[in-house]
C-alpha positions as CSV (number, residue, x, y, z in Angstrom):
1,M,17.3,6.8,1.5
2,Q,16.2,3.4,0.3
3,V,13.2,1.5,1.6
4,S,11.6,-1.7,0.5
5,E,8.0,-2.2,-0.6
6,D,7.2,-3.8,2.8
7,E,8.9,-1.0,4.7
8,I,7.0,1.7,2.8
9,T,3.7,0.1,3.8
10,F,4.6,0.3,7.5
11,L,6.1,3.8,7.2
12,T,3.1,5.3,5.5
13,G,1.0,4.3,8.6
14,G,-1.8,2.6,6.8
15,D,-2.2,5.2,4.0
16,D,-1.8,4.1,0.4
17,P,1.9,3.3,0.0
18,Y,1.5,3.4,-3.8
19,D,0.2,7.0,-3.8
20,D,3.1,9.3,-4.6
21,N,1.6,12.2,-2.7
22,V,1.3,10.0,0.4
23,V,4.9,8.9,0.1
24,M,6.2,12.4,-0.3
25,K,4.1,13.8,2.6
26,K,5.0,11.0,5.0
27,L,8.7,10.4,4.2
28,F,10.3,13.2,2.3
29,H,12.0,16.0,4.3
30,P,14.2,19.0,3.3
31,N,17.5,17.2,4.0
32,L,16.7,14.2,1.8
33,K,18.1,14.3,-1.7
34,L,16.7,11.0,-3.0
35,L,14.2,8.4,-1.8
36,V,14.2,5.1,-3.6
37,V,11.4,2.5,-3.0
38,T,12.5,-0.9,-4.2
39,E,9.7,-3.2,-5.4
40,G,11.5,-6.5,-6.0
41,S,11.1,-7.8,-9.5
42,E,8.7,-4.9,-10.3
43,G,11.6,-2.4,-10.2
44,C,11.7,0.7,-8.1
45,R,10.2,4.2,-7.6
46,Y,12.3,7.3,-7.0
47,Y,11.5,10.6,-5.5
48,T,13.4,13.9,-5.2
49,K,12.2,17.4,-4.3
50,A,11.8,18.3,-8.0
51,F,10.6,15.1,-9.7
52,K,9.6,11.5,-9.3
53,G,9.6,8.4,-11.5
54,R,9.6,4.6,-11.9
55,V,12.1,2.2,-13.3
56,P,10.6,-1.2,-14.3
57,G,12.3,-4.4,-13.3
58,I,14.0,-6.7,-15.8
59,K,12.3,-10.1,-16.2
60,D,14.6,-13.0,-15.6
61,K,14.5,-16.5,-14.0
62,P,16.4,-16.0,-10.7
63,V,18.3,-18.9,-9.2
64,D,18.7,-17.2,-5.8
65,T,17.6,-13.7,-4.8
66,T,19.8,-13.6,-1.7
67,G,21.5,-10.2,-1.7
68,A,19.6,-8.9,-4.7
69,G,18.5,-5.8,-2.8
70,D,22.0,-5.1,-1.5
71,A,23.4,-5.6,-5.0
72,F,20.8,-3.1,-6.4
73,V,21.6,-0.5,-3.8
74,S,25.4,-0.9,-4.3
75,G,25.0,-0.5,-8.1
76,L,22.8,2.6,-7.6
77,L,25.3,4.2,-5.2
78,N,28.2,3.4,-7.5
79,S,26.5,5.1,-10.4
80,L,25.6,8.1,-8.3
81,A,29.2,8.4,-7.0
82,S,30.7,7.9,-10.5
83,D,28.8,10.7,-12.2
84,S,29.2,14.1,-10.6
85,K,26.6,15.5,-13.1
86,L,23.9,13.7,-11.1
87,F,24.6,16.1,-8.2
88,Q,24.7,19.4,-10.0
89,H,21.2,20.2,-8.9
90,G,20.7,17.5,-6.3
91,V,19.9,14.3,-8.1
92,T,18.7,14.8,-11.6
93,R,16.7,12.7,-13.9
94,S,18.1,11.0,-17.0
95,N,14.7,10.6,-18.8
């Protein structure tokens, strides 16, 4: 599941959308393997049942950000689909 920074603010119902415990309590459920919260140029946060983390964004001078989120999600899905080791125990961390 992927949600944006704006969407997470709405979905947490007024609670702190940057508090990992709030995000897990409000959004994570037993059938969910991976929750990714995209934060635009700041990167993203990720959550699984076993661990959580953050990947910082890469600073650049964008010409046009149209489709940037879609491109991010497609790259993420391609990486997950291309590496079966990521699914040995659900999604596993690389760091």
